[in-house]
C-alpha positions in Angstrom: 0.0 0.0 0.1 1.4 3.3 -1.0 2.0 6.1 1.5 2.4 8.8 -1.4 -0.8 10.7 -2.1 1.0 12.2 -5.2 1.8 8.6 -6.6 -1.8 7.4 -5.9 -3.1 10.5 -7.6 -1.0 9.8 -10.7 -2.2 6.0 -10.6 -5.8 7.1 -10.6 -5.4 9.3 -13.4 -4.1 6.4 -15.5 -7.0 4.3 -14.3 -9.5 7.2 -15.4 -7.9 7.0 -18.8 -8.3 3.2 -19.0 -11.9 3.4 -17.8 -12.6 6.1 -20.5 -11.6 3.6 -23.3 -14.0 0.8 -22.0 -17.4 0.5 -23.5 -20.8 0.9 -21.8 -21.2 -2.9 -21.4 -17.6 -3.3 -20.2 -18.1 -0.7 -17.6 -21.4 -2.4 -16.5 -19.7 -5.9 -16.2 -16.9 -4.3 -14.0 -19.4 -2.4 -11.8 -21.5 -5.5 -11.3 -18.5 -7.7 -10.6 -18.7 -9.9 -13.8 -15.2 -8.5 -14.9 -12.2 -7.4 -13.2 -9.3 -5.2 -14.0 -5.7 -6.9 -14.1 -2.5 -5.0 -13.6 0.3 -5.9 -16.1 3.8 -4.7 -16.2 4.9 -2.7 -19.1 6.5 -6.0 -20.3 3.0 -7.5 -20.6 3.4 -9.9 -17.6 0.6 -10.1 -15.2 1.4 -9.1 -11.8 -0.4 -10.4 -8.9 -1.8 -7.5 -6.8 0.0 -6.9 -3.5 -2.0 -8.4 -0.6 -2.8 -5.8 2.4 -0.7 -6.7 5.2 -2.8 -8.2 8.0 -2.5 -6.2 11.2 -0.3 -7.9 13.8 -2.3 -9.7 16.3 -1.8 -8.2 19.7 -0.2 -10.2 22.2 -2.7 -11.6 24.7 -2.5 -9.8 28.0 -2.4 -12.7 30.4 -2.5 -10.5 33.4 -5.9 -9.4 32.2 -7.0 -12.9 31.6 -6.0 -13.9 35.1 -8.0 -10.8 36.5 -11.1 -11.7 34.6 -10.7 -15.3 35.8 -10.4 -14.3 39.4 -13.6 -12.1 39.2 -15.5 -15.3 38.3 -17.2 -17.3 41.2 -18.4 -20.3 39.3 -16.2 -23.1 37.9 -18.4 -23.4 34.8 -18.1 -19.7 34.2 -14.3 -20.0 34.2 -14.5 -22.9 31.8 -16.6 -21.0 29.6 -14.5 -17.9 29.7 -11.5 -20.1 28.8 -13.4 -21.8 25.8 -14.4 -18.4 24.3 -10.8 -17.6 24.3 -9.5 -20.9 23.0 -8.4 -19.5 19.7 -6.0 -17.0 21.5 -4.9 -19.4 24.2 -2.6 -22.0 22.7 -1.6 -25.0 24.8 1.8 -23.3 25.9 -0.2 -20.2 27.0 -2.5 -22.2 28.9 0.4 -23.8 30.7 1.8 -20.3 31.4 -1.5 -19.1 32.5 -1.9 -21.9 35.0 1.7 -21.5 36.2 1.0 -17.6 36.6 -2.1 -18.2 38.6 -0.2 -20.4 40.9 -0.9 -22.9 43.6 -3.3 -24.9 43.8 -3.6 -24.4 39.9 -0.9 -26.4 38.2 0.0 -27.1 34.8 1.9 -30.3 35.6 0.4 -33.4 34.4 -2.2 -31.8 32.1 -1.9 -33.0 28.6 -4.6 -31.1 26.9 -6.2 -27.7 26.9 -9.4 -29.3 28.3 -7.5 -30.6 31.3 -5.8 -27.4 31.9 -9.2 -25.6 31.7 -10.5 -27.9 34.5 -7.4 -27.3 36.5 -7.7 -23.7 36.3 -11.5 -23.6 37.0 -11.1 -26.0 40.0 -8.1 -24.0 41.4 -9.8 -20.6 41.2 -13.6 -20.5 41.4 -13.9 -24.1 42.4 -11.8 -23.6 45.4 -13.9 -20.5 46.4 -16.9 -22.7 46.4 -15.9 -26.0 48.0 -15.2 -24.4 51.4 -18.5 -22.8 51.3 -20.3 -26.1 50.8 -18.3 -27.9 53.5 -19.0 -25.3 56.0 -22.6 -24.6 55.1 -24.0 -27.6 56.9 -24.0 -29.9 53.8 -22.2 -32.2 55.8 -24.6 -32.6 58.6 -26.5 -36.1 59.1 
């Protein structure tokens, strides 16, 4: 993509000249997508159009992910949160996430993202809910 407005204006002038040479039917086909314009070098060789560079994906902020996870109070909510971010969280990133959260969450022994999701959910929100169930009278006979 050019950064030069002057160069772009010159190129548009040449494209305008080309369009002026087309028939009404050719212009209609072009406008309705039934035809396309191809760039050729002066040698006559077709040149593939330059692809627009994809913007670089911003690195995932694991600290923000950890803060989001710690704000969740249900194991299922943590697992859903991690599933929604599955494309962004590769297995190595999931391991790093588990290690950053720290004990009782561990990445050791987890062979899949699914197992790491369960470990993270159980070690964060799950841990919050277990003591509540133990001390809420659920163990009374």
